[in-house]
C-alpha positions as MATLAB code, in Angstrom:
seq = 'MTDEQTPFQSPRSDACRQGRGRRGRFERGFGRGDFPAGRKLGSDELQLVLLALLAERPAHGYELIRQLEERSDGFYTPSPGMIYPALTYLDEIGHAAASREGNRKCYTLTNAGRTHLDARREQADIILETLARIGGRMAEVRDAFAGVNGTDGPEADELHEARHAIKHAIRRRLGCGEGEARRIAAILNRATAEILGQS';
ca = [
     114.389   89.877  107.400;
     115.644   92.817  105.297;
     116.228   96.376  106.506;
     112.834   97.366  105.215;
     111.032   94.420  106.839;
     110.453   95.228  110.468;
     108.352   93.861  113.299;
     106.120   96.954  113.233;
     102.353   96.833  113.109;
     101.982   98.401  109.734;
      99.237   98.528  107.105;
      96.745   95.744  106.861;
      98.719   93.313  104.695;
      98.980   89.649  105.671;
     102.763   89.881  105.881;
     102.570   92.810  108.253;
      99.928   91.161  110.393;
     102.149   88.132  110.824;
     104.755   90.400  112.422;
     102.294   91.952  114.858;
     103.218   91.541  118.475;
     106.823   90.538  117.865;
     109.374   92.497  119.835;
     112.319   94.487  118.580;
     115.802   94.150  119.985;
     115.490   97.319  122.065;
     113.057   95.730  124.496;
     115.440   94.019  126.931;
     117.194   97.243  127.886;
     114.335   99.610  128.612;
     114.070  100.741  132.180;
     116.944   98.547  133.384;
     119.977  100.479  132.180;
     121.142   97.658  129.908;
     122.760   98.517  126.607;
     120.455   96.948  123.976;
     121.734   94.491  121.430;
     120.330   96.278  118.394;
     118.663   99.349  117.012;
     115.108   98.236  116.323;
     111.944   98.970  118.235;
     109.025   96.581  118.436;
     105.830   97.526  116.644;
     104.010   98.756  119.753;
     107.090  100.660  120.903;
     107.561  102.490  117.604;
     103.896  103.421  117.398;
     103.978  104.707  120.978;
     107.061  106.821  120.315;
     105.474  108.293  117.193;
     102.359  109.210  119.175;
     104.547  110.877  121.811;
     106.283  112.949  119.140;
     102.977  113.862  117.488;
     101.656  114.965  120.894;
     104.289  117.710  120.784;
     103.362  118.909  117.313;
     102.031  117.606  113.964;
     104.767  116.357  111.670;
     105.596  114.736  108.352;
     107.155  111.303  108.286;
     110.580  112.679  107.396;
     110.411  115.121  110.309;
     109.669  112.262  112.686;
     112.676  110.335  111.375;
     114.873  113.377  111.944;
     113.478  113.932  115.448;
     114.313  110.350  116.442;
     117.789  110.707  114.965;
     118.394  113.957  116.862;
     116.989  112.695  120.169;
     119.218  109.627  120.014;
     122.266  111.601  118.833;
     122.366  109.564  115.635;
     122.067  106.168  117.375;
     118.557  105.372  116.100;
     117.565  106.468  112.585;
     114.580  104.474  111.325;
     114.177  104.247  107.575;
     111.113  105.555  105.692;
     110.182  101.909  105.137;
     109.806  101.592  108.901;
     108.166  104.928  109.734;
     105.549  105.275  107.015;
     103.885  101.857  107.487;
     103.659  102.569  111.217;
     102.090  105.979  110.538;
      99.657  104.426  108.054;
      98.586  101.913  110.681;
      98.098  104.660  113.295;
      95.953  106.533  110.771;
      93.905  103.403  110.041;
      93.099  102.742  113.696;
      92.292  106.397  114.385;
      95.221  107.270  116.640;
      96.605  109.745  114.109;
      95.044  111.710  111.263;
      96.808  112.375  107.988;
      96.245  115.522  105.949;
      97.739  116.202  102.542;
     100.203  119.094  102.235;
     101.375  119.162   98.643;
     103.122  115.875   97.947;
     103.488  115.025  101.624;
     101.214  113.922  104.436;
     101.195  115.711  107.762;
     100.180  113.568  110.736;
      98.295  114.899  113.750;
      97.498  113.154  117.034;
      93.776  112.423  117.465;
      91.813  112.332  120.717;
      91.838  108.535  120.584;
      95.597  108.596  120.053;
      96.074  110.944  122.998;
      93.996  108.684  125.246;
      96.078  105.682  124.169;
      99.296  107.623  124.766;
      98.182  108.909  128.179;
      97.568  105.344  129.325;
     101.120  104.412  128.308;
     102.957  107.669  128.885;
     105.454  106.145  131.320;
     106.524  103.537  128.762;
     106.856  106.185  126.040;
     109.026  108.346  128.303;
     111.252  105.380  129.193;
     111.829  104.590  125.502;
     112.684  108.189  124.632;
     114.930  108.561  127.684;
     116.727  105.324  126.799;
     117.324  106.491  123.239;
     118.713  109.776  124.531;
     120.913  108.065  127.125;
     122.387  105.556  124.685;
     122.852  108.260  122.062;
     124.694  110.387  124.596;
     127.023  107.530  125.452;
     127.716  106.825  121.799;
     128.465  110.511  121.236;
     130.995  110.434  124.085;
     132.699  107.428  122.498;
     132.786  109.152  119.100;
     134.288  112.268  120.669;
     136.931  110.206  122.451;
     137.863  108.376  119.260;
     137.938  111.654  117.324;
     140.624  112.913  119.676;
     142.603  109.696  119.351;
     142.492  109.846  115.555;
     144.682  112.951  115.649;
     147.697  110.774  116.503;
     150.313  110.483  113.733;
     152.976  107.895  113.013;
     153.120  104.086  113.332;
     151.552  104.226  116.779;
     148.394  105.584  115.165;
     147.996  102.390  113.136;
     148.500  100.242  116.217;
     145.934  102.259  118.140;
     143.501  102.107  115.233;
     143.818   98.315  114.976;
     143.471   97.832  118.736;
     140.415  100.077  118.862;
     138.676   98.197  116.061;
     139.596   94.838  117.597;
     137.781   95.856  120.774;
     134.739   97.052  118.836;
     134.666   93.788  116.873;
     134.958   91.695  120.042;
     132.124   93.572  121.745;
     129.928   93.299  118.665;
     130.416   89.513  118.634;
     129.264   89.281  122.250;
     126.092   91.354  121.863;
     123.114   89.505  123.265;
     125.213   87.446  125.696;
     123.932   86.409  129.109;
     123.971   88.552  132.227;
     127.084   86.931  133.675;
     129.064   87.377  130.472;
     127.893   90.976  130.142;
     129.140   91.738  133.649;
     132.491   90.084  132.857;
     132.932   92.214  129.722;
     131.908   95.364  131.594;
     134.535   94.637  134.263;
     137.217   94.195  131.588;
     136.286   97.479  129.924;
     136.199   99.291  133.263;
     139.705   98.026  134.090;
     140.959   99.066  130.653;
     139.416  102.524  131.093;
     141.112  102.938  134.473;
     144.474  101.909  133.006;
     144.118  104.307  130.085;
     143.365  107.141  132.498;
     146.228  106.119  134.775;
     143.883  105.287  137.619;
     144.827  101.651  138.070;
];
């Protein structure tokens, strides 16, 4: 699957219909505080989030991409190849209405879309809150690393290598079982305490 091929319910092509109902890698973390193993939403999840954003105000596809990027602090930035097929599908089923504004389409939530969203509002809120929470955590990590990068001398190289080794190790263990996740979390918590001199 390429970056532009997603599990979203998009326009009515056979290829897109085959992906309908498949779940993105975000699913396992929602509502349980788990850090998800990837940055993709399932088709239903993306459509629901888009409806929630359109409930706030009409928007172009690019604006919706930017809103998701801002709400997640840069953690989740869907590509146009993900957003526009999802918007087209919402337009086709009557949950959103597209109007032409110059060379762009502006999407508005319909009454049917609002009814669908109201029935699933709790799920939509959980997804948006999870994106914001994870984005906030990632921002804290970036800020911490930004401060560390100000170190000069040979020790800076050692710190840089150690930092990337940890990131690489964690990336390799993404999607591990619950027991392994708890073991890794305990290791990181101990390392954090030692760094802060709290051990």
